[in-house]
C-alpha positions as protocol buffer text, in pm:
chain_id: "A"
residue {
  index: 1
  type: MET
  ca { x: 0 y: 0 z: 0 }
}
residue {
  index: 2
  type: SER
  ca { x: 220 y: 283 z: -113 }
}
residue {
  index: 3
  type: GLU
  ca { x: -77 y: 516 z: -157 }
}
residue {
  index: 4
  type: GLY
  ca { x: -421 y: 525 z: -8 }
}
residue {
  index: 5
  type: ARG
  ca { x: -585 y: 549 z: 324 }
}
residue {
  index: 6
  type: VAL
  ca { x: -548 y: 342 z: 638 }
}
residue {
  index: 7
  type: THR
  ca { x: -858 y: 326 z: 852 }
}
residue {
  index: 8
  type: LEU
  ca { x: -811 y: 200 z: 1204 }
}
residue {
  index: 9
  type: HIS
  ca { x: -1098 y: 157 z: 1448 }
}
residue {
  index: 10
  type: ILE
  ca { x: -1024 y: 74 z: 1807 }
}
residue {
  index: 11
  type: ASP
  ca { x: -1354 y: -37 z: 1952 }
}
residue {
  index: 12
  type: HIS
  ca { x: -1226 y: -157 z: 2285 }
}
residue {
  index: 13
  type: LEU
  ca { x: -902 y: -92 z: 2470 }
}
residue {
  index: 14
  type: VAL
  ca { x: -863 y: -255 z: 2811 }
}
residue {
  index: 15
  type: LEU
  ca { x: -639 y: -54 z: 3043 }
}
residue {
  index: 16
  type: ARG
  ca { x: -613 y: -211 z: 3385 }
}
residue {
  index: 17
  type: GLY
  ca { x: -427 y: -25 z: 3655 }
}
residue {
  index: 18
  type: ILE
  ca { x: -414 y: 313 z: 3476 }
}
residue {
  index: 19
  type: ASP
  ca { x: -475 y: 609 z: 3703 }
}
residue {
  index: 20
  type: PRO
  ca { x: -774 y: 804 z: 3565 }
}
residue {
  index: 21
  type: LEU
  ca { x: -558 y: 1118 z: 3579 }
}
residue {
  index: 22
  type: ASP
  ca { x: -312 y: 957 z: 3335 }
}
residue {
  index: 23
  type: GLN
  ca { x: -566 y: 832 z: 3081 }
}
residue {
  index: 24
  type: HIS
  ca { x: -553 y: 1144 z: 2863 }
}
residue {
  index: 25
  type: ALA
  ca { x: -172 y: 1129 z: 2847 }
}
residue {
  index: 26
  type: LEU
  ca { x: -192 y: 765 z: 2739 }
}
residue {
  index: 27
  type: VAL
  ca { x: -446 y: 845 z: 2466 }
}
residue {
  index: 28
  type: ASP
  ca { x: -234 y: 1139 z: 2347 }
}
residue {
  index: 29
  type: GLY
  ca { x: 73 y: 915 z: 2325 }
}
residue {
  index: 30
  type: LEU
  ca { x: -128 y: 648 z: 2145 }
}
residue {
  index: 31
  type: LYS
  ca { x: -268 y: 891 z: 1887 }
}
residue {
  index: 32
  type: ALA
  ca { x: 66 y: 1061 z: 1821 }
}
residue {
  index: 33
  type: GLU
  ca { x: 258 y: 738 z: 1775 }
}
residue {
  index: 34
  type: LEU
  ca { x: -17 y: 576 z: 1565 }
}
residue {
  index: 35
  type: ALA
  ca { x: -6 y: 873 z: 1330 }
}
residue {
  index: 36
  type: ARG
  ca { x: 371 y: 834 z: 1299 }
}
residue {
  index: 37
  type: VAL
  ca { x: 366 y: 455 z: 1263 }
}
residue {
  index: 38
  type: LEU
  ca { x: 88 y: 452 z: 1004 }
}
residue {
  index: 39
  type: ALA
  ca { x: 250 y: 730 z: 802 }
}
residue {
  index: 40
  type: ASP
  ca { x: 579 y: 537 z: 776 }
}
residue {
  index: 41
  type: PRO
  ca { x: 614 y: 393 z: 423 }
}
residue {
  index: 42
  type: ALA
  ca { x: 797 y: 86 z: 558 }
}
residue {
  index: 43
  type: THR
  ca { x: 506 y: 4 z: 789 }
}
residue {
  index: 44
  type: ARG
  ca { x: 246 y: 67 z: 522 }
}
residue {
  index: 45
  type: ALA
  ca { x: 434 y: -149 z: 269 }
}
residue {
  index: 46
  type: GLY
  ca { x: 390 y: -456 z: 487 }
}
residue {
  index: 47
  type: MET
  ca { x: 17 y: -408 z: 544 }
}
residue {
  index: 48
  type: GLN
  ca { x: -237 y: -617 z: 363 }
}
residue {
  index: 49
  type: PRO
  ca { x: -590 y: -490 z: 297 }
}
residue {
  index: 50
  type: ARG
  ca { x: -790 y: -683 z: 551 }
}
residue {
  index: 51
  type: ARG
  ca { x: -980 y: -665 z: 873 }
}
residue {
  index: 52
  type: THR
  ca { x: -803 y: -770 z: 1187 }
}
residue {
  index: 53
  type: PRO
  ca { x: -1072 y: -834 z: 1446 }
}
residue {
  index: 54
  type: VAL
  ca { x: -843 y: -858 z: 1750 }
}
residue {
  index: 55
  type: ILE
  ca { x: -482 y: -776 z: 1821 }
}
residue {
  index: 56
  type: ARG
  ca { x: -376 y: -904 z: 2161 }
}
residue {
  index: 57
  type: LEU
  ca { x: -81 y: -709 z: 2287 }
}
residue {
  index: 58
  type: GLY
  ca { x: -26 y: -887 z: 2617 }
}
residue {
  index: 59
  type: ARG
  ca { x: 120 y: -724 z: 2924 }
}
residue {
  index: 60
  type: MET
  ca { x: 311 y: -400 z: 2891 }
}
residue {
  index: 61
  type: ALA
  ca { x: 506 y: -226 z: 3166 }
}
residue {
  index: 62
  type: MET
  ca { x: 425 y: 133 z: 3259 }
}
residue {
  index: 63
  type: GLN
  ca { x: 632 y: 385 z: 3445 }
}
residue {
  index: 64
  type: PRO
  ca { x: 434 y: 604 z: 3685 }
}
residue {
  index: 65
  type: GLY
  ca { x: 287 y: 941 z: 3599 }
}
residue {
  index: 66
  type: GLN
  ca { x: 180 y: 1110 z: 3279 }
}
residue {
  index: 67
  type: ALA
  ca { x: 516 y: 1061 z: 3107 }
}
residue {
  index: 68
  type: GLY
  ca { x: 490 y: 687 z: 3172 }
}
residue {
  index: 69
  type: ALA
  ca { x: 132 y: 683 z: 3044 }
}
residue {
  index: 70
  type: ARG
  ca { x: 234 y: 872 z: 2729 }
}
residue {
  index: 71
  type: ALA
  ca { x: 521 y: 627 z: 2670 }
}
residue {
  index: 72
  type: LEU
  ca { x: 286 y: 333 z: 2723 }
}
residue {
  index: 73
  type: GLY
  ca { x: 47 y: 479 z: 2464 }
}
residue {
  index: 74
  type: GLY
  ca { x: 338 y: 498 z: 2220 }
}
residue {
  index: 75
  type: GLY
  ca { x: 430 y: 138 z: 2293 }
}
residue {
  index: 76
  type: VAL
  ca { x: 73 y: 25 z: 2234 }
}
residue {
  index: 77
  type: ALA
  ca { x: 71 y: 211 z: 1901 }
}
residue {
  index: 78
  type: LYS
  ca { x: 395 y: 42 z: 1790 }
}
residue {
  index: 79
  type: ALA
  ca { x: 252 y: -298 z: 1884 }
}
residue {
  index: 80
  type: ILE
  ca { x: -63 y: -222 z: 1686 }
}
residue {
  index: 81
  type: GLY
  ca { x: 153 y: -133 z: 1385 }
}
residue {
  index: 82
  type: ARG
  ca { x: 339 y: -464 z: 1416 }
}
residue {
  index: 83
  type: GLY
  ca { x: 9 y: -649 z: 1454 }
}
residue {
  index: 84
  type: MET
  ca { x: -127 y: -497 z: 1136 }
}
residue {
  index: 85
  type: LYS
  ca { x: 173 y: -628 z: 941 }
}
residue {
  index: 86
  type: ALA
  ca { x: 153 y: -981 z: 1078 }
}
């Protein structure tokens, strides 16, 4: 897919143990990194047009505070990018 549009819908994201005060930072990190990952030609080249109903990311470590939440969001986005290529 060198050209075209990538549409990604996240219907459900389970975040256990995230402080409600850090949720916005996590979402901001997720959105920013997803935009970067999905704009990368190398990532897009490996994608196949299809629907992926579930991508299980497993456990991911999080450092405390908003910086940790933002970094976790970025890590989730990278894992989603890898899952879309698999």
